[in-house]
N, C-alpha and C positions, 0 to 999 in steps of 0.2 A: 504494500500500500504506500504509494509515494506521498510524502508530506512536503508541501512547498510553504516555506516561511517567507513572508514579505517584511523586510525590516530595514530601518534606517533610524538611528537615534535622533535625527533632526526632524522636526515637525514640518508639515506643509509641503512635503515633497511628492505626494501622490500615492502613498502606500495603500489607502483604501481603494482608489481607482484601479491600481494594479491588482490588488487582491480580488476584488469583485470580478474583474474581467478575466483573470486566470480561472476563477471558479466557473465563470460563464463558458469559457473555452472548454474546460473539462466536461461540463454538462452537455455541451453541444456534441461531444464525442460519445455520448451515451453512458458516461461513467456515473457512479453513485458518489456524489460530491458533498462534502461538508465544508462549510466556511466558518472558521472560528474567529472571534474578535477579542483580543486581549487588551485592546485600547480602551481607556476610560471613556472616551467620547462615543464609543460604540457605533461608529459610522457604518461599518459593514453589517452590523445587526439591524440597524435602521433600514439599510438598503434591502435586506432580506424581507423585512416587513412590508416593503413597497412592491416586492416582486409579485407579478400577477399570477393567478393560478394556472393560466394557460402556458406560461413559460416553463422551460425544462426545469425540473425540480433541483433545488440546492438546499440541503438541510443546514440548520444552524448547529453550532457546536459551542457549548458554554465554556469559554476559555477565559472568562473575566476574573476568576479567582487568582489568588497569588500562586497557586500551584496548577500546572497544566496537567489535565488528565488525558489518558490515552483515548483516542476516538473509539466509538462503539463498533462492534462487529457489523459487517454488511457494508461498511464504507470502503470504497475503492480508492478514492483520492481525497486528500485533505489540503485546504489552503488556510493558513493562519495569518491574520492581519495583526501586527504588533504595534505597541505604543511608541511615541517619541520618548527618547531617553531610556530605551531598552538597555538594561544592565543587570548585573547581579544574578540572583537566583533564577528569575524568569528568563534572562538571556541564556543561561546555561541549559535550562530545561528546553527552551525552544530549539537550541542547536542540537541537543540530544535527540529530539524528535525529528529534526529536519533531514530530509534526503537532499533537498535543494533549497538554497536561499536566494531570493531575488531582492536586489537592492535598488530601489528607484532613486535616482540621483540627478539633480539639476546641474547643468554645466556652468555653474558660477564658481569662482575661486572660493567664495565664502562657504558654499555648500560642500565643496570638495574637501576643504580642510577641516570643516566641522565634523566630517565623518571619517577623517583619516585614521584615527586610532581604531575605530570600529572595523574599517576595511582591512587594516593590518591584521587584526585578530581573526577575521574571517579568512584571510589569505593563509594564515597559519593552520587553521582547521582544514582548509582545502588541501594544503600540502600533506597533512597527516592522513589524507584519504577518507576523512569522516563525512564529507558531503561535497556537493557541487555548489559553486557560487557564481552568479551572473549579475551584471549591472545593466540597468535599463536607463538610458538618458531620457529624462522627462521634460516636456515642454521645450523641445529643442529642435532646431533646424539642422540636419546633419551636414549641410553645406557651409556652416559657419565655423569661424576660428574657435569659438567656444566649444563646439562639438569635437574638434580636433584635439583641443587641450584635454577634454574629458577622456577621450580614447587613449591618448598618450599617457595620462596619469594612471588609469586603471590597468593598462597593459604593463606598466612598470611594477604593478603588484602581482602580475600573473593572473589577473582576473579578466574574463571576456566581457565585452560589451555586446549584449544580445540584440539590441536594437535601440532606435530613437523614436520616442512617442511625441508627436507634435502637440502644440497647445491649440485645442479646438473645443468648441461648445458641444460637440457630439457627446463627449463623455459626461458633461454636466446634464444635458437633456435626457440621456439614457438613464443615468443614475437616479434622476428624479422619478423615474417610472419603475425602478427596480430591474433595469435591463442592462445588457452589455452589448458590445459590438457584435457578439455572436448570436444575439437573439433577434436581429432584424435582417431585412433583405440586404444581401452583400452589396448591392448597387448603391445603397444609401451611405455606406461607410467604406467604400472601396479603398480609398487612400489610407485610411487607418488600418484596415485589415492587412494591407501590404506591409505596413510598418511592424505588424505583429508576426509576420511569417517566421523571422529568425527566433523570436521569443517562443513561438509554438513548437518549432523544431527542437529547441533545447528542452522544453518541458516534456516532449515526447520521448527523449532519449532514455 
């Protein structure tokens, strides 16, 4: 059962957007998906409450306690949305559960260096063979110098950039209805789905 943890100790980088869309992708592939929300703001849990009955099912997983419990039987794929400032006991428990960690990261020098120690620690876990780690550039144009700097920085840590997600209202409008890119006609979000191809390939490995 793959467990994907979406984490970045900095707030406002798009963790819940990433977590809900990963869950939506897994559900679109016919998997039995659970979405956990360890963030006090409970954005992913709120999103689940907005999800229409006709959409592919995604179950909620109570991960709001100080201790993370194992997901129940019958689940084939788990996505865990984590809080800003993730550290200590919860950080260790999340990494123990994780098969893969996705780090949403905006390509600004402030965001990069605010997460430097976190990325260094993840890189060490990755070298130890405990899990896979991938970076997703958030709200970024891959043609910009900022995107080049982000790629250069994370490659220096030995971490792959899975893709770049643009800044678009599509995510906001879909989230307000409990939906993801993978719940609507592909023609409506064609450009965004193209940006997710590398992310999806990595998730499926």
